[in-house]
The first five atom37 places (N, CA, C, CB, O) and aatype in JSON, in Angstrom:
{
  "aatype": [12, 16, 13, 8, 14, 5, 14, 4, 6, 14, 4, 6, 14, 4, 3, 14, 14, 7, 4, 19, 19, 10, 16, 10, 14, 15, 6, 9, 3, 13, 4, 2, 0, 15, 7, 10, 10, 14, 10, 9, 12, 16, 0, 19, 6, 5, 1, 15, 6, 7, 10, 1, 10, 10, 19, 10, 3, 10, 15, 0, 16, 1, 13, 12, 3, 15, 5, 7, 19, 1, 10, 10, 19, 0, 19, 1, 1, 7, 10, 14, 3, 8, 0, 15, 10, 1, 19, 19, 0, 0, 14, 11, 15, 19, 0, 15, 1, 19, 10, 6, 10, 15, 7, 10, 1, 1, 3, 19, 14, 19, 8, 3, 2, 10, 0, 6, 0, 10, 1, 0, 0, 15, 7, 16, 0, 7, 15, 7, 10, 1, 6, 7, 7, 5, 1, 7, 7, 7],
  "atom_mask": [
    [1, 1, 1, 1, 1],
    [1, 1, 1, 1, 1],
    [1, 1, 1, 1, 1],
    [1, 1, 1, 1, 1],
    [1, 1, 1, 1, 1],
    [1, 1, 1, 1, 1],
    [1, 1, 1, 1, 1],
    [1, 1, 1, 1, 1],
    [1, 1, 1, 1, 1],
    [1, 1, 1, 1, 1],
    [1, 1, 1, 1, 1],
    [1, 1, 1, 1, 1],
    [1, 1, 1, 1, 1],
    [1, 1, 1, 1, 1],
    [1, 1, 1, 1, 1],
    [1, 1, 1, 1, 1],
    [1, 1, 1, 1, 1],
    [1, 1, 1, 0, 1],
    [1, 1, 1, 1, 1],
    [1, 1, 1, 1, 1],
    [1, 1, 1, 1, 1],
    [1, 1, 1, 1, 1],
    [1, 1, 1, 1, 1],
    [1, 1, 1, 1, 1],
    [1, 1, 1, 1, 1],
    [1, 1, 1, 1, 1],
    [1, 1, 1, 1, 1],
    [1, 1, 1, 1, 1],
    [1, 1, 1, 1, 1],
    [1, 1, 1, 1, 1],
    [1, 1, 1, 1, 1],
    [1, 1, 1, 1, 1],
    [1, 1, 1, 1, 1],
    [1, 1, 1, 1, 1],
    [1, 1, 1, 0, 1],
    [1, 1, 1, 1, 1],
    [1, 1, 1, 1, 1],
    [1, 1, 1, 1, 1],
    [1, 1, 1, 1, 1],
    [1, 1, 1, 1, 1],
    [1, 1, 1, 1, 1],
    [1, 1, 1, 1, 1],
    [1, 1, 1, 1, 1],
    [1, 1, 1, 1, 1],
    [1, 1, 1, 1, 1],
    [1, 1, 1, 1, 1],
    [1, 1, 1, 1, 1],
    [1, 1, 1, 1, 1],
    [1, 1, 1, 1, 1],
    [1, 1, 1, 0, 1],
    [1, 1, 1, 1, 1],
    [1, 1, 1, 1, 1],
    [1, 1, 1, 1, 1],
    [1, 1, 1, 1, 1],
    [1, 1, 1, 1, 1],
    [1, 1, 1, 1, 1],
    [1, 1, 1, 1, 1],
    [1, 1, 1, 1, 1],
    [1, 1, 1, 1, 1],
    [1, 1, 1, 1, 1],
    [1, 1, 1, 1, 1],
    [1, 1, 1, 1, 1],
    [1, 1, 1, 1, 1],
    [1, 1, 1, 1, 1],
    [1, 1, 1, 1, 1],
    [1, 1, 1, 1, 1],
    [1, 1, 1, 1, 1],
    [1, 1, 1, 0, 1],
    [1, 1, 1, 1, 1],
    [1, 1, 1, 1, 1],
    [1, 1, 1, 1, 1],
    [1, 1, 1, 1, 1],
    [1, 1, 1, 1, 1],
    [1, 1, 1, 1, 1],
    [1, 1, 1, 1, 1],
    [1, 1, 1, 1, 1],
    [1, 1, 1, 1, 1],
    [1, 1, 1, 0, 1],
    [1, 1, 1, 1, 1],
    [1, 1, 1, 1, 1],
    [1, 1, 1, 1, 1],
    [1, 1, 1, 1, 1],
    [1, 1, 1, 1, 1],
    [1, 1, 1, 1, 1],
    [1, 1, 1, 1, 1],
    [1, 1, 1, 1, 1],
    [1, 1, 1, 1, 1],
    [1, 1, 1, 1, 1],
    [1, 1, 1, 1, 1],
    [1, 1, 1, 1, 1],
    [1, 1, 1, 1, 1],
    [1, 1, 1, 1, 1],
    [1, 1, 1, 1, 1],
    [1, 1, 1, 1, 1],
    [1, 1, 1, 1, 1],
    [1, 1, 1, 1, 1],
    [1, 1, 1, 1, 1],
    [1, 1, 1, 1, 1],
    [1, 1, 1, 1, 1],
    [1, 1, 1, 1, 1],
    [1, 1, 1, 1, 1],
    [1, 1, 1, 1, 1],
    [1, 1, 1, 0, 1],
    [1, 1, 1, 1, 1],
    [1, 1, 1, 1, 1],
    [1, 1, 1, 1, 1],
    [1, 1, 1, 1, 1],
    [1, 1, 1, 1, 1],
    [1, 1, 1, 1, 1],
    [1, 1, 1, 1, 1],
    [1, 1, 1, 1, 1],
    [1, 1, 1, 1, 1],
    [1, 1, 1, 1, 1],
    [1, 1, 1, 1, 1],
    [1, 1, 1, 1, 1],
    [1, 1, 1, 1, 1],
    [1, 1, 1, 1, 1],
    [1, 1, 1, 1, 1],
    [1, 1, 1, 1, 1],
    [1, 1, 1, 1, 1],
    [1, 1, 1, 1, 1],
    [1, 1, 1, 1, 1],
    [1, 1, 1, 0, 1],
    [1, 1, 1, 1, 1],
    [1, 1, 1, 1, 1],
    [1, 1, 1, 0, 1],
    [1, 1, 1, 1, 1],
    [1, 1, 1, 0, 1],
    [1, 1, 1, 1, 1],
    [1, 1, 1, 1, 1],
    [1, 1, 1, 1, 1],
    [1, 1, 1, 0, 1],
    [1, 1, 1, 0, 1],
    [1, 1, 1, 1, 1],
    [1, 1, 1, 1, 1],
    [1, 1, 1, 0, 1],
    [1, 1, 1, 0, 1],
    [1, 1, 1, 0, 1]
  ],
  "atom_positions": [
    [[29.23, -10.51, 11.12], [27.87, -11.82, 11.1], [26.25, -12.17, 11.6], [28.35, -12.79, 11.77], [26.23, -12.99, 12.52]],
    [[25.68, -11.96, 11.41], [24.02, -12.34, 10.89], [23.89, -13.97, 11.18], [23.72, -12.0, 8.88], [24.5, -14.64, 10.34]],
    [[23.35, -14.57, 11.99], [22.93, -15.9, 12.05], [21.46, -16.08, 11.97], [23.42, -16.5, 13.22], [20.7, -16.01, 12.93]],
    [[21.18, -16.3, 10.9], [19.12, -15.74, 11.86], [18.83, -17.39, 11.53], [17.28, -13.99, 10.5], [19.01, -17.92, 10.43]],
    [[18.16, -18.35, 13.25], [17.73, -19.53, 12.77], [16.02, -18.86, 12.21], [17.83, -20.9, 14.13], [15.4, -17.86, 12.55]],
    [[15.76, -19.86, 11.33], [14.31, -19.74, 11.07], [13.68, -20.91, 10.17], [14.07, -18.37, 10.37], [13.96, -21.54, 9.15]],
    [[12.47, -20.82, 11.34], [11.6, -22.41, 11.24], [10.92, -22.27, 9.68], [10.03, -22.63, 12.73], [10.29, -21.41, 9.07]],
    [[11.34, -23.44, 9.44], [10.51, -23.96, 7.78], [8.86, -23.07, 8.0], [10.14, -26.43, 7.65], [7.77, -23.64, 8.05]],
    [[9.06, -21.8, 8.1], [7.29, -21.22, 7.75], [7.16, -20.8, 6.18], [6.81, -19.53, 8.78], [7.83, -20.86, 5.15]],
    [[6.01, -20.39, 6.58], [5.29, -20.38, 4.79], [6.04, -19.63, 4.36], [3.7, -19.83, 4.32], [5.66, -19.53, 3.19]],
    [[7.41, -18.59, 4.55], [7.74, -18.39, 3.44], [7.91, -19.09, 2.28], [8.43, -18.02, 3.59], [8.12, -18.37, 1.3]],
    [[7.89, -19.85, 2.16], [8.16, -20.83, 0.58], [6.87, -21.5, 1.03], [9.89, -22.13, 0.28], [6.31, -21.83, 2.07]],
    [[6.61, -21.58, -0.82], [5.7, -22.55, -1.07], [5.37, -24.34, -0.32], [6.06, -22.57, -2.38], [4.45, -25.14, -0.19]],
    [[6.19, -24.26, -0.14], [6.72, -26.28, 0.53], [7.08, -26.3, 1.49], [7.96, -27.27, -0.02], [8.31, -26.18, 1.48]],
    [[6.43, -26.44, 3.01], [7.06, -25.74, 4.26], [6.5, -27.36, 5.33], [6.09, -23.67, 4.76], [5.59, -27.47, 6.15]],
    [[7.56, -28.43, 4.79], [7.1, -29.69, 5.07], [7.35, -29.8, 7.12], [8.19, -30.95, 3.89], [8.45, -29.64, 7.67]],
    [[6.62, -29.97, 7.54], [6.79, -30.51, 8.82], [8.12, -31.21, 9.64], [5.9, -31.35, 8.76], [8.68, -32.26, 9.31]],
    [[8.47, -30.33, 10.79], [9.62, -31.07, 10.29], [10.92, -30.94, 10.16], [0.0, 0.0, 0.0], [11.8, -31.77, 10.39]],
    [[11.01, -29.53, 9.66], [12.27, -29.19, 9.07], [12.61, -28.13, 9.64], [12.32, -29.02, 7.71], [11.69, -27.33, 9.82]],
    [[13.91, -27.76, 10.11], [14.28, -26.13, 10.31], [15.19, -25.39, 9.26], [15.08, -25.92, 11.7], [16.17, -25.98, 8.8]],
    [[14.94, -24.35, 8.94], [16.05, -23.88, 8.33], [16.97, -22.83, 8.99], [15.62, -23.43, 7.21], [16.48, -22.22, 9.93]],
    [[18.75, -22.41, 8.48], [18.97, -22.1, 9.3], [19.99, -21.06, 7.74], [19.33, -23.18, 10.67], [20.82, -21.49, 6.94]],
    [[19.48, -19.86, 7.88], [20.47, -18.95, 7.29], [21.76, -18.48, 7.51], [20.05, -18.1, 7.27], [21.88, -17.58, 8.33]],
    [[22.95, -19.0, 6.84], [24.68, -19.02, 7.36], [24.52, -17.75, 7.28], [26.14, -19.73, 6.42], [23.46, -17.15, 7.12]],
    [[25.91, -17.19, 7.45], [26.3, -15.58, 7.05], [27.37, -15.65, 5.7], [27.22, -14.68, 8.56], [27.92, -16.56, 5.08]],
    [[27.35, -14.55, 5.66], [27.77, -13.85, 4.21], [29.46, -14.73, 4.26], [27.83, -11.54, 4.28], [30.07, -15.13, 3.27]],
    [[29.85, -14.84, 5.53], [31.57, -15.13, 5.39], [31.41, -16.37, 6.29], [32.89, -13.73, 6.09], [30.8, -16.07, 7.32]],
    [[31.81, -17.77, 6.22], [32.32, -18.8, 7.24], [33.63, -19.19, 6.85], [31.45, -20.08, 7.35], [34.0, -19.78, 5.83]],
    [[34.72, -18.48, 8.44], [35.77, -19.4, 8.41], [36.65, -19.84, 9.3], [36.38, -19.12, 7.71], [35.92, -20.5, 10.05]],
    [[37.74, -19.93, 9.72], [38.38, -19.97, 11.07], [37.83, -18.72, 11.58], [40.03, -20.05, 11.1], [38.87, -18.28, 12.08]],
    [[37.18, -18.04, 11.76], [36.84, -16.84, 12.4], [35.62, -16.81, 13.24], [36.73, -15.88, 11.45], [35.37, -16.02, 14.14]],
    [[34.7, -18.04, 12.71], [33.07, -17.56, 13.21], [32.95, -19.35, 13.12], [31.71, -16.19, 11.82], [32.27, -20.04, 13.87]],
    [[33.57, -19.7, 12.28], [33.2, -21.11, 11.96], [32.47, -21.81, 13.29], [34.62, -21.95, 11.51], [31.26, -22.04, 13.37]],
    [[33.68, -22.16, 14.54], [33.05, -22.5, 15.96], [32.24, -22.46, 16.7], [33.32, -22.32, 16.54], [31.88, -23.19, 17.62]],
    [[31.67, -20.94, 16.04], [31.03, -20.46, 17.26], [29.96, -20.81, 16.73], [0.0, 0.0, 0.0], [29.04, -21.22, 17.45]],
    [[29.83, -20.74, 15.23], [28.47, -21.16, 14.35], [27.55, -22.74, 14.85], [29.13, -21.42, 12.56], [26.33, -22.93, 14.83]],
    [[28.76, -23.75, 15.33], [28.1, -25.11, 15.36], [27.36, -25.08, 16.75], [29.22, -26.42, 15.23], [26.45, -25.86, 17.01]],
    [[27.74, -24.29, 17.45], [26.97, -24.51, 19.04], [25.11, -23.69, 18.92], [28.29, -23.29, 20.62], [24.11, -24.3, 19.28]],
    [[25.1, -22.85, 18.59], [24.04, -22.03, 17.39], [23.19, -23.19, 17.17], [24.82, -21.4, 15.71], [22.25, -23.74, 17.74]],
    [[24.27, -23.41, 15.49], [23.12, -24.98, 14.71], [22.63, -25.92, 15.57], [23.94, -26.17, 13.62], [21.51, -26.4, 15.45]],
    [[23.61, -26.3, 16.66], [23.2, -27.82, 17.45], [21.96, -27.13, 18.4], [24.8, -28.71, 18.67], [20.83, -27.63, 18.52]],
    [[22.35, -26.08, 18.92], [21.15, -25.86, 19.87], [19.66, -25.47, 18.81], [21.63, -24.36, 21.06], [18.72, -25.05, 19.48]],
    [[19.43, -25.57, 17.48], [18.23, -25.08, 17.37], [17.48, -26.61, 16.77], [18.23, -23.62, 16.36], [16.33, -27.03, 16.79]],
    [[18.53, -27.04, 16.35], [18.08, -28.47, 16.05], [18.03, -29.56, 17.51], [19.26, -29.09, 14.85], [17.63, -30.71, 17.3]],
    [[18.36, -29.25, 18.69], [18.3, -29.53, 20.44], [16.51, -29.33, 20.4], [19.42, -27.97, 21.75], [15.63, -30.17, 20.56]],
    [[16.46, -28.14, 20.17], [15.32, -27.51, 20.63], [13.87, -28.26, 19.46], [15.69, -25.59, 20.48], [12.73, -27.81, 19.61]],
    [[14.09, -29.16, 18.6], [13.86, -29.4, 17.71], [13.69, -31.51, 17.5], [14.88, -28.46, 17.06], [13.22, -32.21, 16.59]],
    [[14.21, -31.77, 18.58], [15.31, -32.72, 18.03], [14.13, -33.78, 17.99], [16.89, -33.08, 19.06], [14.2, -34.32, 16.89]],
    [[13.13, -34.29, 18.69], [11.93, -35.23, 19.07], [11.17, -35.33, 16.86], [10.41, -34.01, 20.82], [10.83, -36.27, 16.14]],
    [[11.29, -33.52, 16.65], [10.24, -33.56, 15.11], [11.26, -33.33, 14.64], [0.0, 0.0, 0.0], [10.94, -32.36, 13.95]],
    [[12.28, -33.47, 14.48], [13.05, -33.01, 13.14], [13.31, -34.02, 11.94], [14.46, -32.54, 13.55], [14.07, -34.98, 12.1]],
    [[12.91, -33.87, 11.2], [13.04, -34.79, 10.15], [14.54, -34.27, 9.28], [11.51, -34.74, 9.16], [15.48, -34.97, 8.88]],
    [[14.31, -32.53, 9.16], [14.92, -31.99, 7.82], [15.81, -30.38, 8.16], [13.41, -31.73, 6.58], [15.23, -29.29, 8.13]],
    [[17.45, -30.57, 8.51], [17.84, -29.66, 8.76], [18.31, -28.58, 7.3], [18.73, -30.13, 9.69], [19.25, -28.84, 6.55]],
    [[17.67, -27.73, 7.2], [18.7, -27.11, 6.31], [19.08, -25.76, 6.08], [18.46, -27.44, 5.25], [18.43, -24.71, 6.01]],
    [[20.54, -26.09, 5.95], [21.71, -24.82, 6.11], [21.52, -23.65, 4.84], [23.52, -25.57, 5.96], [22.21, -24.04, 3.9]],
    [[21.06, -22.78, 4.61], [21.04, -21.77, 3.34], [22.22, -21.64, 3.52], [20.19, -20.4, 3.21], [22.67, -21.71, 4.66]],
    [[23.08, -21.4, 2.36], [24.23, -20.62, 1.94], [24.11, -19.55, 1.05], [25.09, -21.38, 1.42], [24.87, -18.58, 1.08]],
    [[23.02, -19.7, 0.13], [22.59, -18.72, 0.32], [23.32, -17.24, -0.51], [22.6, -18.85, 1.66], [23.57, -16.89, -1.67]],
    [[23.44, -16.72, 0.76], [23.99, -15.61, 1.19], [25.8, -15.17, 0.94], [23.58, -15.75, 2.59], [26.42, -14.16, 0.62]],
    [[26.16, -16.71, 1.34], [27.85, -17.06, 1.99], [28.21, -16.49, 0.64], [28.56, -19.02, 2.46], [27.64, -16.65, -0.44]],
    [[29.37, -15.72, 0.99], [29.95, -15.03, -0.38], [31.41, -15.53, 0.21], [29.64, -13.01, -0.72], [32.46, -15.11, -0.28]],
    [[31.39, -16.52, 1.39], [33.31, -16.62, 1.15], [33.59, -17.75, 1.98], [34.45, -15.1, 1.83], [33.29, -17.35, 3.11]],
    [[33.98, -18.92, 2.07], [33.91, -19.82, 3.08], [35.36, -20.56, 2.51], [32.36, -20.77, 3.17], [36.01, -20.2, 1.53]],
    [[35.66, -21.65, 3.4], [37.27, -22.02, 3.69], [36.94, -23.54, 4.07], [38.18, -21.0, 5.16], [35.85, -24.01, 3.73]],
    [[37.66, -24.15, 4.61], [37.87, -25.85, 4.95], [36.84, -25.54, 6.16], [39.82, -26.63, 5.46], [36.04, -26.38, 6.57]],
    [[36.95, -24.19, 6.71], [35.93, -24.17, 8.4], [35.0, -24.97, 8.07], [35.07, -22.6, 9.06], [34.53, -26.05, 8.44]],
    [[34.66, -23.37, 6.43], [32.72, -24.25, 6.51], [32.75, -25.91, 6.17], [0.0, 0.0, 0.0], [31.79, -26.68, 6.14]],
    [[33.78, -26.12, 5.99], [33.28, -27.67, 5.57], [33.12, -28.44, 6.54], [34.15, -28.45, 4.73], [32.13, -29.09, 6.88]],
    [[34.31, -28.33, 7.07], [34.65, -29.09, 8.78], [33.05, -28.54, 9.29], [36.48, -28.11, 10.08], [32.37, -29.28, 10.01]],
    [[32.7, -27.61, 8.97], [31.05, -27.17, 9.96], [30.17, -28.06, 9.65], [30.15, -25.63, 9.61], [29.63, -28.56, 10.64]],
    [[29.8, -28.49, 8.54], [28.98, -29.02, 7.37], [29.04, -30.45, 7.98], [29.66, -28.8, 5.67], [28.11, -30.91, 8.64]],
    [[30.11, -31.08, 7.73], [30.52, -31.94, 8.46], [30.14, -32.26, 10.12], [31.64, -31.69, 8.24], [29.52, -33.24, 10.55]],
    [[30.53, -31.49, 10.64], [30.19, -31.63, 12.49], [28.56, -31.42, 12.84], [31.13, -30.12, 13.53], [27.95, -32.11, 13.66]],
    [[28.08, -30.52, 12.2], [26.51, -30.43, 12.41], [25.56, -31.76, 11.69], [26.0, -28.88, 11.65], [24.53, -32.29, 12.12]],
    [[26.38, -32.06, 10.39], [25.89, -34.14, 9.87], [26.18, -34.52, 11.35], [27.37, -35.44, 8.32], [25.39, -34.58, 12.29]],
    [[27.39, -34.74, 11.29], [27.27, -36.32, 12.76], [26.62, -35.76, 13.72], [28.92, -37.03, 13.71], [26.2, -36.57, 14.55]],
    [[26.34, -34.52, 13.96], [25.9, -34.34, 15.36], [24.17, -34.48, 15.18], [0.0, 0.0, 0.0], [23.51, -34.07, 16.13]],
    [[23.62, -34.9, 14.3], [22.55, -34.7, 13.81], [21.67, -35.99, 14.36], [22.73, -34.48, 12.32], [22.25, -37.07, 14.22]],
    [[20.33, -36.05, 14.97], [20.14, -37.27, 15.41], [19.53, -38.39, 13.96], [19.03, -37.04, 16.75], [19.02, -37.99, 12.91]],
    [[19.8, -39.65, 14.32], [19.25, -40.46, 12.99], [18.71, -40.37, 12.31], [18.86, -41.18, 12.88], [18.99, -40.73, 11.17]],
    [[17.15, -39.62, 12.8], [16.0, -39.72, 12.33], [16.09, -38.23, 11.2], [14.82, -39.82, 13.67], [15.23, -37.99, 10.35]],
    [[16.87, -37.66, 11.37], [17.21, -36.46, 10.88], [17.88, -36.35, 9.63], [17.89, -35.89, 11.73], [18.29, -37.5, 9.48]],
    [[18.32, -35.59, 8.45], [18.83, -35.42, 7.33], [19.05, -34.0, 7.38], [18.06, -35.93, 6.26], [18.19, -33.31, 7.93]],
    [[20.43, -33.28, 6.72], [21.01, -32.39, 6.31], [20.84, -32.17, 4.52], [22.3, -32.65, 6.88], [21.06, -33.02, 3.65]],
    [[20.47, -31.0, 4.36], [20.1, -30.64, 2.87], [20.78, -28.97, 3.2], [17.99, -30.81, 2.34], [20.5, -28.1, 4.03]],
    [[21.91, -29.08, 1.96], [22.24, -27.47, 2.42], [22.13, -27.16, 0.76], [24.12, -27.02, 3.41], [22.21, -27.84, -0.26]],
    [[21.85, -25.45, 1.18], [21.43, -24.43, -0.46], [23.06, -23.55, -1.13], [19.87, -22.6, 0.17], [23.92, -22.73, -0.8]],
    [[22.85, -24.02, -1.7], [24.38, -23.19, -2.18], [23.85, -22.22, -3.72], [26.01, -24.78, -2.74], [22.95, -22.59, -4.48]],
    [[24.36, -21.45, -3.82], [23.89, -20.46, -5.32], [24.69, -21.42, -5.98], [24.41, -18.5, -5.61], [25.61, -21.97, -5.37]],
    [[24.24, -21.89, -8.08], [25.41, -22.16, -8.54], [26.15, -21.13, -8.95], [25.33, -22.94, -9.39], [25.81, -19.98, -9.21]],
    [[28.06, -22.1, -9.0], [28.62, -21.16, -9.31], [29.34, -20.18, -8.37], [27.85, -20.72, -9.93], [30.28, -19.45, -8.67]],
    [[28.73, -20.3, -7.19], [28.73, -19.45, -5.86], [30.45, -20.21, -5.01], [26.79, -19.89, -4.71], [30.73, -21.41, -4.92]],
    [[31.01, -19.44, -4.69], [32.19, -19.7, -3.84], [31.96, -20.97, -3.4], [32.41, -18.74, -2.68], [32.59, -21.98, -3.71]],
    [[30.53, -20.79, -2.25], [30.24, -21.56, -0.94], [29.98, -23.66, -2.1], [28.1, -20.47, 0.19], [29.91, -24.81, -1.67]],
    [[29.96, -23.3, -2.98], [29.08, -24.54, -3.98], [29.89, -24.87, -4.79], [27.74, -24.18, -4.85], [29.74, -25.91, -5.43]],
    [[31.16, -23.89, -5.01], [32.77, -24.59, -5.68], [33.58, -25.44, -4.48], [34.08, -23.1, -6.25], [34.24, -26.47, -4.59]],
    [[33.3, -24.65, -3.3], [33.82, -25.43, -2.11], [33.69, -26.54, -1.85], [33.53, -25.1, -1.17], [34.67, -27.24, -1.6]],
    [[32.35, -27.08, -1.83], [31.96, -28.07, -1.63], [31.83, -29.06, -2.48], [31.21, -27.9, -1.21], [31.42, -30.2, -2.26]],
    [[32.2, -28.57, -3.5], [32.34, -29.46, -4.79], [34.0, -29.91, -4.04], [32.25, -28.41, -6.75], [34.18, -31.08, -3.7]],
    [[34.66, -29.29, -3.93], [36.06, -29.3, -4.2], [36.15, -30.4, -3.67], [36.97, -28.27, -3.74], [36.37, -31.48, -4.22]],
    [[35.95, -30.14, -2.43], [36.18, -30.89, -0.84], [35.4, -32.29, -1.17], [35.29, -29.87, 0.75], [35.75, -33.12, -0.33]],
    [[34.6, -32.76, -1.95], [33.95, -34.08, -1.69], [32.46, -33.92, -1.06], [0.0, 0.0, 0.0], [31.56, -34.76, -1.06]],
    [[32.46, -33.01, -0.7], [31.14, -33.04, 0.26], [29.6, -32.99, -0.02], [31.25, -32.01, 1.02], [28.73, -33.19, 0.82]],
    [[29.3, -32.54, -1.94], [28.26, -32.53, -2.73], [27.78, -34.08, -2.3], [28.63, -32.16, -4.37], [26.76, -34.28, -1.65]],
    [[29.14, -35.7, -2.99], [28.3, -36.43, -2.46], [28.19, -36.78, -1.2], [28.3, -37.24, -2.97], [28.4, -37.99, -1.04]],
    [[28.04, -36.41, -0.61], [28.0, -36.92, 1.51], [26.5, -36.12, 1.8], [29.87, -35.79, 3.02], [25.57, -36.65, 2.41]],
    [[26.49, -34.48, 1.13], [25.17, -34.07, 1.55], [24.25, -33.43, 0.12], [25.43, -32.86, 2.84], [24.77, -32.87, -0.84]],
    [[22.84, -33.67, 0.29], [22.7, -32.7, -0.59], [22.78, -31.41, -1.03], [22.16, -32.78, -0.7], [23.23, -30.7, -0.12]],
    [[22.49, -30.64, -2.26], [23.27, -29.73, -2.25], [22.17, -29.34, -3.56], [25.0, -30.01, -2.29], [21.98, -29.84, -4.67]],
    [[21.5, -28.07, -2.73], [20.84, -27.45, -3.48], [20.44, -26.3, -4.57], [20.58, -27.47, -3.02], [21.48, -25.64, -4.56]],
    [[19.73, -25.77, -5.33], [21.02, -24.66, -6.13], [19.39, -23.0, -5.63], [21.54, -25.3, -9.14], [19.3, -21.95, -6.25]],
    [[18.57, -23.39, -4.56], [17.72, -22.6, -3.92], [16.51, -23.71, -2.99], [17.06, -21.56, -5.16], [16.0, -24.83, -3.0]],
    [[16.54, -22.29, -2.19], [15.18, -22.99, -1.11], [14.43, -23.8, -1.31], [14.21, -22.32, -0.73], [14.41, -24.93, -0.82]],
    [[13.75, -23.37, -2.03], [12.67, -24.02, -2.6], [12.69, -25.44, -3.3], [12.26, -23.17, -3.44], [11.62, -26.04, -3.22]],
    [[13.47, -25.92, -3.8], [14.03, -26.98, -4.13], [14.52, -28.21, -3.16], [14.93, -26.51, -4.74], [14.4, -29.42, -3.37]],
    [[15.08, -27.58, -2.08], [15.86, -28.53, -1.19], [14.3, -28.79, -0.39], [17.46, -27.75, -0.14], [13.97, -29.87, 0.1]],
    [[13.48, -27.57, -0.4], [12.03, -28.58, 0.33], [11.34, -29.09, -0.4], [10.93, -27.97, 1.11], [10.35, -29.71, -0.03]],
    [[11.68, -28.97, -1.63], [10.67, -30.01, -2.59], [11.06, -31.58, -2.01], [11.13, -29.89, -4.6], [10.38, -32.53, -1.6]],
    [[12.45, -31.34, -2.18], [13.32, -32.56, -2.23], [12.89, -33.16, -1.42], [14.64, -32.53, -2.09], [12.7, -34.36, -1.63]],
    [[12.56, -32.55, -0.14], [12.28, -33.2, 1.37], [11.22, -33.4, 1.17], [12.45, -32.49, 2.7], [11.03, -34.54, 1.61]],
    [[9.87, -32.83, 0.57], [8.68, -33.42, 0.47], [8.59, -34.7, 0.0], [7.98, -32.75, -0.19], [7.82, -35.55, 0.46]],
    [[9.56, -34.89, -1.13], [9.4, -35.8, -1.84], [9.07, -35.67, -3.54], [0.0, 0.0, 0.0], [9.11, -36.66, -4.26]],
    [[8.72, -34.21, -4.09], [8.0, -33.93, -5.08], [9.0, -33.75, -5.98], [7.09, -32.9, -4.92], [8.68, -33.82, -7.17]],
    [[10.4, -33.5, -5.64], [11.48, -33.55, -7.24], [12.0, -34.54, -6.84], [12.76, -32.3, -7.76], [11.74, -35.15, -5.8]],
    [[13.11, -34.85, -7.98], [13.39, -35.92, -7.88], [14.23, -36.75, -7.34], [0.0, 0.0, 0.0], [15.07, -36.18, -6.65]],
    [[14.36, -38.33, -7.42], [15.16, -38.93, -6.27], [16.7, -38.89, -5.97], [14.92, -40.18, -6.34], [17.39, -39.08, -4.96]],
    [[17.06, -38.42, -7.86], [18.71, -38.27, -7.81], [19.2, -37.81, -6.97], [0.0, 0.0, 0.0], [20.22, -38.26, -6.44]],
    [[18.35, -36.37, -6.49], [19.11, -35.1, -5.35], [19.43, -36.13, -4.11], [17.77, -33.47, -4.68], [20.44, -35.73, -3.54]],
    [[18.86, -37.47, -3.4], [19.06, -37.67, -2.08], [20.21, -38.45, -1.93], [17.96, -38.24, -1.45], [21.03, -38.56, -1.02]],
    [[20.03, -39.12, -3.4], [21.92, -40.36, -3.42], [22.58, -39.45, -3.56], [22.52, -41.7, -4.84], [23.08, -39.01, -2.53]],
    [[22.92, -38.74, -4.88], [23.93, -38.5, -4.97], [24.59, -37.09, -4.92], [0.0, 0.0, 0.0], [25.7, -36.77, -5.34]],
    [[23.28, -36.0, -4.05], [23.58, -35.11, -3.89], [23.69, -33.66, -4.74], [0.0, 0.0, 0.0], [23.67, -32.51, -4.3]],
    [[23.8, -34.14, -6.15], [23.88, -33.63, -7.16], [22.88, -33.49, -7.82], [24.58, -34.02, -7.68], [22.07, -34.39, -7.58]],
    [[22.42, -32.48, -8.86], [21.62, -32.03, -9.71], [21.73, -32.87, -10.79], [21.81, -30.77, -9.97], [22.83, -33.3, -11.15]],
    [[20.53, -33.17, -11.43], [21.11, -33.52, -12.96], [21.73, -32.95, -13.99], [0.0, 0.0, 0.0], [22.49, -33.49, -14.79]],
    [[21.25, -31.3, -13.92], [21.26, -30.61, -15.18], [22.05, -29.22, -14.86], [0.0, 0.0, 0.0], [21.83, -28.76, -13.74]],
    [[22.78, -28.64, -15.54], [23.23, -27.44, -15.39], [24.11, -27.13, -13.86], [0.0, 0.0, 0.0], [24.58, -26.01, -13.63]]
  ]
}
């Protein structure tokens, strides 16, 4: 299991201040979900003053069960009021399907890739993602 907290650095064309991007491991299940929560919340606490956005990148996540959904719900609840959560999950991936089946996509914006999530955070993407958490097409 590899967990790489990565602040939003110039790796993408749009890097809004107050953003933290965390890449989650290839598997999220009962074996590691409870251990991921403190790691994520530590990254949030380290930047809690200026944090506006936390992006959890599930692009490399090949397996996720209900514990992954519980993890995302716990993270969302643990965020400061001034911070929001966005998730990146590749279309047609297991993670994307689990988020859809669980209904979490209604509550947390899910984007196809990191650049899209960061554009939406900076206000240059369509506003439909903020409310519904789903893309309009595709």
